[in-house]
Structures are given as C-alpha cells and as structure tokens.
Kinemage of the C-alpha trace (Angstrom):
@kinemage 1
@onewidth
@group {chain A} dominant
@subgroup {mainchain}
@vectorlist {calphas} color= white
{ca met a 1} P 3.465 -29.312 27.927
{ca asp a 2} L 4.586 -27.747 24.541
{ca gly a 3} L 5.880 -24.388 25.770
{ca arg a 4} L 4.525 -21.136 27.020
{ca val a 5} L 2.878 -18.620 24.542
{ca leu a 6} L 1.948 -15.076 25.057
{ca leu a 7} L -1.287 -14.413 23.073
{ca val a 8} L -1.618 -10.622 22.330
{ca glu a 9} L -5.275 -9.921 20.904
{ca asp a 10} L -7.776 -7.126 21.834
{ca asp a 11} L -10.815 -8.770 20.700
{ca ala a 12} L -12.111 -10.778 23.476
{ca ser a 13} L -13.993 -13.436 21.492
{ca ile a 14} L -10.739 -14.223 19.366
{ca arg a 15} L -8.554 -14.013 22.292
{ca glu a 16} L -10.741 -16.383 24.457
{ca val a 17} L -11.283 -19.228 21.583
{ca thr a 18} L -7.702 -19.037 20.413
{ca ala a 19} L -6.260 -19.352 23.994
{ca leu a 20} L -8.747 -22.245 24.593
{ca gly a 21} L -7.495 -23.977 21.309
{ca leu a 22} L -3.852 -23.494 22.212
{ca arg a 23} L -4.063 -24.909 25.712
{ca arg a 24} L -5.911 -28.014 24.533
{ca ala a 25} L -2.950 -28.393 21.991
{ca gly a 26} L -0.800 -28.589 25.039
{ca phe a 27} L 0.688 -25.114 25.514
{ca arg a 28} L 0.392 -22.780 28.474
{ca val a 29} L -1.008 -19.640 27.485
{ca asp a 30} L -0.809 -15.914 28.934
{ca thr a 31} L -2.881 -13.241 27.386
{ca ala a 32} L -2.700 -9.618 27.074
{ca val a 33} L -5.282 -7.171 25.577
{ca asp a 34} L -3.054 -4.436 24.207
{ca gly a 35} L 0.547 -3.494 23.351
{ca arg a 36} L 1.403 -1.991 26.792
{ca ala a 37} L 0.046 -4.904 28.576
{ca ala a 38} L 1.822 -7.319 26.244
{ca leu a 39} L 5.185 -5.723 27.040
{ca ala a 40} L 4.376 -5.993 30.696
{ca ala a 41} L 3.566 -9.544 30.391
{ca trp a 42} L 6.463 -10.496 28.488
{ca arg a 43} L 8.944 -8.761 30.796
{ca ala a 44} L 7.121 -10.390 33.972
{ca gln a 45} L 7.136 -13.943 32.462
{ca pro a 46} L 9.533 -15.450 30.038
{ca val a 47} L 7.702 -17.148 27.122
{ca asp a 48} L 8.851 -19.513 24.209
{ca leu a 49} L 6.751 -17.736 21.582
{ca ile a 50} L 4.532 -14.368 21.037
{ca val a 51} L 1.265 -14.598 19.192
{ca leu a 52} L 0.879 -10.858 18.206
{ca asp a 53} L -2.014 -9.167 16.524
{ca val a 54} L -0.868 -6.134 14.545
{ca met a 55} L -3.980 -3.956 15.109
{ca leu a 56} L -3.916 -3.033 18.708
{ca pro a 57} L -5.072 -0.054 20.784
{ca gly a 58} L -2.361 2.463 21.730
{ca leu a 59} L 0.886 0.637 21.024
{ca asp a 60} L 0.331 -1.426 17.837
{ca gly a 61} L 1.915 -4.816 17.209
{ca leu a 62} L 4.507 -3.573 15.057
{ca glu a 63} L 5.763 -1.474 17.794
{ca val a 64} L 5.686 -4.163 20.259
{ca cys a 65} L 7.550 -6.480 17.756
{ca arg a 66} L 10.225 -3.724 17.656
{ca glu a 67} L 10.441 -3.316 21.281
{ca val a 68} L 10.922 -6.984 21.998
{ca arg a 69} L 13.426 -7.233 19.188
{ca arg a 70} L 15.635 -4.663 20.820
{ca ser a 71} L 16.701 -7.320 23.648
{ca ser a 72} L 15.103 -10.819 22.547
{ca pro a 73} L 15.210 -13.338 19.932
{ca val a 74} L 11.774 -14.900 21.288
{ca pro a 75} L 9.937 -16.022 18.198
{ca ile a 76} L 6.978 -13.860 17.091
{ca leu a 77} L 4.004 -14.832 14.936
{ca met a 78} L 2.070 -12.048 13.939
{ca leu a 79} L -1.688 -11.873 13.229
{ca thr a 80} L -2.844 -9.457 10.644
{ca ala a 81} L -6.233 -8.539 9.110
{ca arg a 82} L -4.218 -6.736 6.381
{ca thr a 83} L -4.150 -8.252 2.785
{ca asp a 84} L -1.472 -6.018 1.217
{ca ile a 85} L 1.689 -8.023 1.004
{ca ile a 86} L 3.949 -4.965 1.753
{ca asp a 87} L 2.392 -4.641 5.196
{ca val a 88} L 3.276 -8.393 5.927
{ca val a 89} L 6.702 -7.647 4.961
{ca val a 90} L 6.961 -4.700 7.345
{ca gly a 91} L 5.767 -6.960 10.179
{ca leu a 92} L 8.685 -9.490 8.942
{ca glu a 93} L 11.127 -6.629 8.804
{ca cys a 94} L 10.295 -5.644 12.514
{ca gly a 95} L 11.449 -8.924 13.563
{ca ala a 96} L 8.482 -11.266 13.484
{ca asp a 97} L 9.179 -14.775 12.488
{ca asp a 98} L 6.034 -15.679 10.584
{ca tyr a 99} L 2.585 -14.362 10.223
{ca leu a 100} L -1.039 -15.503 9.860
{ca arg a 101} L -3.967 -13.797 8.153
{ca lys a 102} L -7.177 -13.421 9.843
{ca pro a 103} L -9.702 -14.997 9.787
{ca phe a 104} L -7.625 -18.020 10.616
{ca asp a 105} L -8.416 -21.763 11.588
{ca leu a 106} L -7.182 -23.008 14.812
{ca pro a 107} L -5.573 -26.039 13.582
{ca glu a 108} L -3.560 -23.758 10.932
{ca leu a 109} L -2.411 -21.467 13.983
{ca ile a 110} L -1.175 -24.263 15.968
{ca ala a 111} L 0.741 -25.769 12.996
{ca arg a 112} L 2.439 -22.443 12.580
{ca val a 113} L 3.213 -22.104 16.184
{ca arg a 114} L 4.761 -25.492 16.021
{ca ala a 115} L 6.625 -24.747 13.054
{ca val a 116} L 8.173 -21.480 14.347
{ca leu a 117} L 9.050 -23.207 17.745
{ca arg a 118} L 10.788 -26.031 15.727
{ca arg a 119} L 12.837 -23.501 13.740
{ca ala a 120} L 13.894 -21.491 16.928
{ca ser a 121} L 14.930 -24.892 18.586
{ca ala a 122} L 16.672 -26.446 15.632
{ca pro a 123} L 20.443 -27.139 16.314
{ca ala a 124} L 22.914 -24.555 14.615
{ca glu a 125} L 24.971 -25.664 11.967
{ca arg a 126} L 28.694 -25.633 12.535
{ca gly a 127} L 31.225 -23.796 10.776
{ca thr a 128} L 30.889 -20.693 8.441
{ca leu a 129} L 29.982 -20.261 4.726
{ca thr a 130} L 32.099 -17.718 2.697
{ca val a 131} L 30.556 -16.362 -0.386
{ca gly a 132} L 32.399 -13.711 -2.139
{ca asp a 133} L 33.099 -11.100 0.563
{ca leu a 134} L 30.335 -12.486 2.914
{ca glu a 135} L 30.931 -14.729 5.923
{ca ile a 136} L 27.753 -16.672 7.125
{ca asp a 137} L 27.913 -17.976 10.492
{ca pro a 138} L 24.814 -20.232 11.208
{ca ala a 139} L 25.621 -20.735 14.771
{ca ser a 140} L 25.409 -17.104 15.630
{ca phe a 141} L 23.004 -16.113 12.881
{ca val a 142} L 25.482 -13.482 11.805
{ca val a 143} L 26.517 -12.319 8.308
{ca arg a 144} L 29.726 -10.148 7.997
{ca lys a 145} L 30.624 -8.234 4.730
{ca asp a 146} L 34.323 -7.456 4.739
{ca gly a 147} L 34.382 -7.989 8.411
{ca arg a 148} L 31.290 -5.573 9.386
{ca glu a 149} L 28.079 -7.377 10.737
{ca leu a 150} L 25.100 -6.670 8.511
{ca pro a 151} L 21.737 -5.966 10.113
{ca leu a 152} L 19.819 -8.988 8.716
{ca thr a 153} L 16.426 -9.967 9.948
{ca ala a 154} L 15.977 -13.812 10.889
{ca thr a 155} L 14.044 -14.199 7.741
{ca glu a 156} L 16.804 -12.450 5.667
{ca phe a 157} L 19.351 -14.654 7.238
{ca arg a 158} L 17.553 -17.885 6.648
{ca leu a 159} L 16.800 -16.765 2.796
{ca leu a 160} L 20.730 -16.214 2.472
{ca leu a 161} L 21.719 -19.267 4.069
{ca glu a 162} L 19.484 -21.451 2.164
{ca leu a 163} L 20.840 -20.012 -1.168
{ca ala a 164} L 24.396 -19.947 -0.062
{ca arg a 165} L 24.203 -23.744 0.904
{ca arg a 166} L 23.802 -24.616 -2.789
{ca pro a 167} L 25.461 -21.834 -4.916
{ca gly a 168} L 24.526 -21.953 -8.567
{ca gln a 169} L 21.322 -23.961 -7.715
{ca val a 170} L 17.955 -22.372 -9.100
{ca phe a 171} L 15.446 -22.367 -6.210
{ca thr a 172} L 11.735 -21.759 -7.153
{ca arg a 173} L 9.645 -19.160 -5.066
{ca glu a 174} L 7.711 -22.007 -3.997
{ca ile a 175} L 10.794 -24.030 -2.750
{ca leu a 176} L 11.843 -20.968 -0.848
{ca leu a 177} L 8.594 -20.410 0.751
{ca asp a 178} L 8.611 -23.988 1.995
{ca arg a 179} L 12.336 -24.184 3.131
{ca val a 180} L 12.591 -20.483 4.530
{ca trp a 181} L 9.135 -20.287 6.000
{ca asn a 182} L 8.480 -23.994 6.441
{ca his a 183} L 5.216 -24.137 4.626
{ca ser a 184} L 3.303 -22.743 1.711
{ca tyr a 185} L 1.742 -19.273 1.500
{ca leu a 186} L -0.940 -19.808 -1.195
{ca gly a 187} L -0.780 -16.837 -3.698
{ca asp a 188} L 1.883 -15.088 -1.708
{ca ser a 189} L 5.026 -15.979 -3.734
{ca arg a 190} L 5.526 -12.079 -4.045
{ca leu a 191} L 6.595 -12.386 -0.432
{ca val a 192} L 9.956 -14.287 -1.647
{ca asp a 193} L 10.419 -11.345 -4.187
{ca val a 194} L 9.955 -8.460 -1.732
{ca ala a 195} L 12.267 -10.413 0.832
{ca val a 196} L 15.052 -10.993 -1.916
{ca gln a 197} L 14.800 -7.187 -2.767
{ca arg a 198} L 15.575 -6.277 0.768
{ca leu a 199} L 18.052 -8.762 1.122
{ca arg a 200} L 19.895 -7.524 -1.938
{ca ala a 201} L 19.871 -3.851 -0.568
{ca lys a 202} L 21.875 -5.224 2.238
{ca val a 203} L 24.284 -7.642 0.632
{ca glu a 204} L 24.981 -6.327 -2.851
{ca glu a 205} L 27.516 -3.569 -3.834
{ca asp a 206} L 24.543 -2.356 -6.381
{ca pro a 207} L 21.380 -3.817 -5.588
{ca ala a 208} L 19.992 -2.367 -8.853
{ca his a 209} L 22.287 -4.625 -10.709
{ca pro a 210} L 22.996 -7.632 -8.359
{ca arg a 211} L 25.892 -9.923 -8.829
{ca leu a 212} L 25.385 -12.294 -5.778
{ca ile a 213} L 21.698 -13.184 -5.793
{ca arg a 214} L 20.612 -13.575 -9.513
{ca thr a 215} L 16.976 -13.720 -10.869
{ca val a 216} L 16.411 -16.737 -13.286
{ca arg a 217} L 13.693 -15.517 -15.366
{ca gly a 218} L 10.648 -17.690 -15.165
{ca ala a 219} L 12.297 -19.894 -12.643
{ca gly a 220} L 13.379 -18.342 -9.522
{ca tyr a 221} L 16.555 -17.209 -7.782
{ca lys a 222} L 20.237 -18.341 -7.463
{ca leu a 223} L 23.265 -17.307 -5.733
{ca thr a 224} L 26.537 -16.974 -7.632
{ca thr a 225} L 29.872 -16.508 -6.577
{ca pro a 226} L 31.256 -13.314 -7.879
C-alpha cells in the first residue's frame, strides 16, 4: 500500500469515483462529505495525505486547511473549481501543499498525490544556509531573520531554499514551477509571481524595492546577497 489518504468531497459521484481510483492505485482511502466530518475523521485516524475540496458545505476547505495546519504538517492537496489564480494562492497560503483544478483526470490526481508524498518524505538537507541576515534551516523547515523565526508557508520555504541554493543564478518561472511544485502548471506561471511577492513581503526590508530576491526582466528571478 502507498499510504492512507483522507478524501474530502461533498459531491457523491466525484467522491466515489475518486476514492475508487485511489484505491486501485494502492492507497487506503477514508472519505468525508463536509468540513466538520473531515476534521473528525482526521483526528480519529492518522493519514499520510488529505485531498481536500475547497467548496464544502458549512466549514469550507480553506477553513479545514487552516485548522489542520494549527497542529499538523500532514500534506494537503486542494481541489478547486475556481479559476482565479489568487484563489489558488489563498489555498496555498492557508497551508496547502498543492492544488488541482476541477474537472481533473484520475491519473493526474494520482500523480499529484504521489508527488506531494515524495516531497513530504524526502530526506532533509543537513546544515544551514546563510543569505544576508537570513538563516535557512532545511532540516527544521525554519527561516530566521536576525534570529527571529519567519512565518513562511511550506511553498514559500521551498521557493526561498531553491533560490538560496544557487545565489546569482537566474531561474525562469517554468524551472521554479518544476522544482518547487514538482510539475508544470500549464498557463499558471503567474503563480510564481504571486508567490515571490508574498515571500518578499516576509523576507525583504522594503518589499517594494527588493534587494534579496531580484526580478530579471524577461527571464525570471534570482537571489542576490546584499
């Protein structure tokens, strides 16, 4: 078996087909039909990953994600019918590790689930990286600025770490999508721009005039040492 998945989806037909596909792929699957049932199931039975629909009756998926993140790093894959990139980023800011838009194909969902689980189980790097006044600790997923821990999401941390591994190197948006999110979001390169903006707001002295994470016009982004 590849692990236990909690599938939270209020649409019965989608829930049944998706659960069947995940089970055939080797996963053990628990299901929940709304946000409150999802939290109850998650508290009752530890899982390796949560597949969480955003639009749920009562307690929606974003609220469920926030509640889980208060006490657990369990990977979360959001399902969304929304098309606005800002809505997607809000989901990632709540602590989701990845997202998939509806309607989706089961093979893509299964590939995303496995990619998220691989990232979560990857061995931590040893040692810390120091960039200017930032100290990046890959083992604990913590970034400190002048000794103060910064409230980065998992996605922001991976983005900063990828840039910090190779200071001065220019990363295209496509490369960052592949390395930080492990696959390509066709047409969603704006996701990188929004994620960089939010990361700058947390690590730069003046986010409007960044000195650390620089934009390379027509190319992408690079990290420079002040």
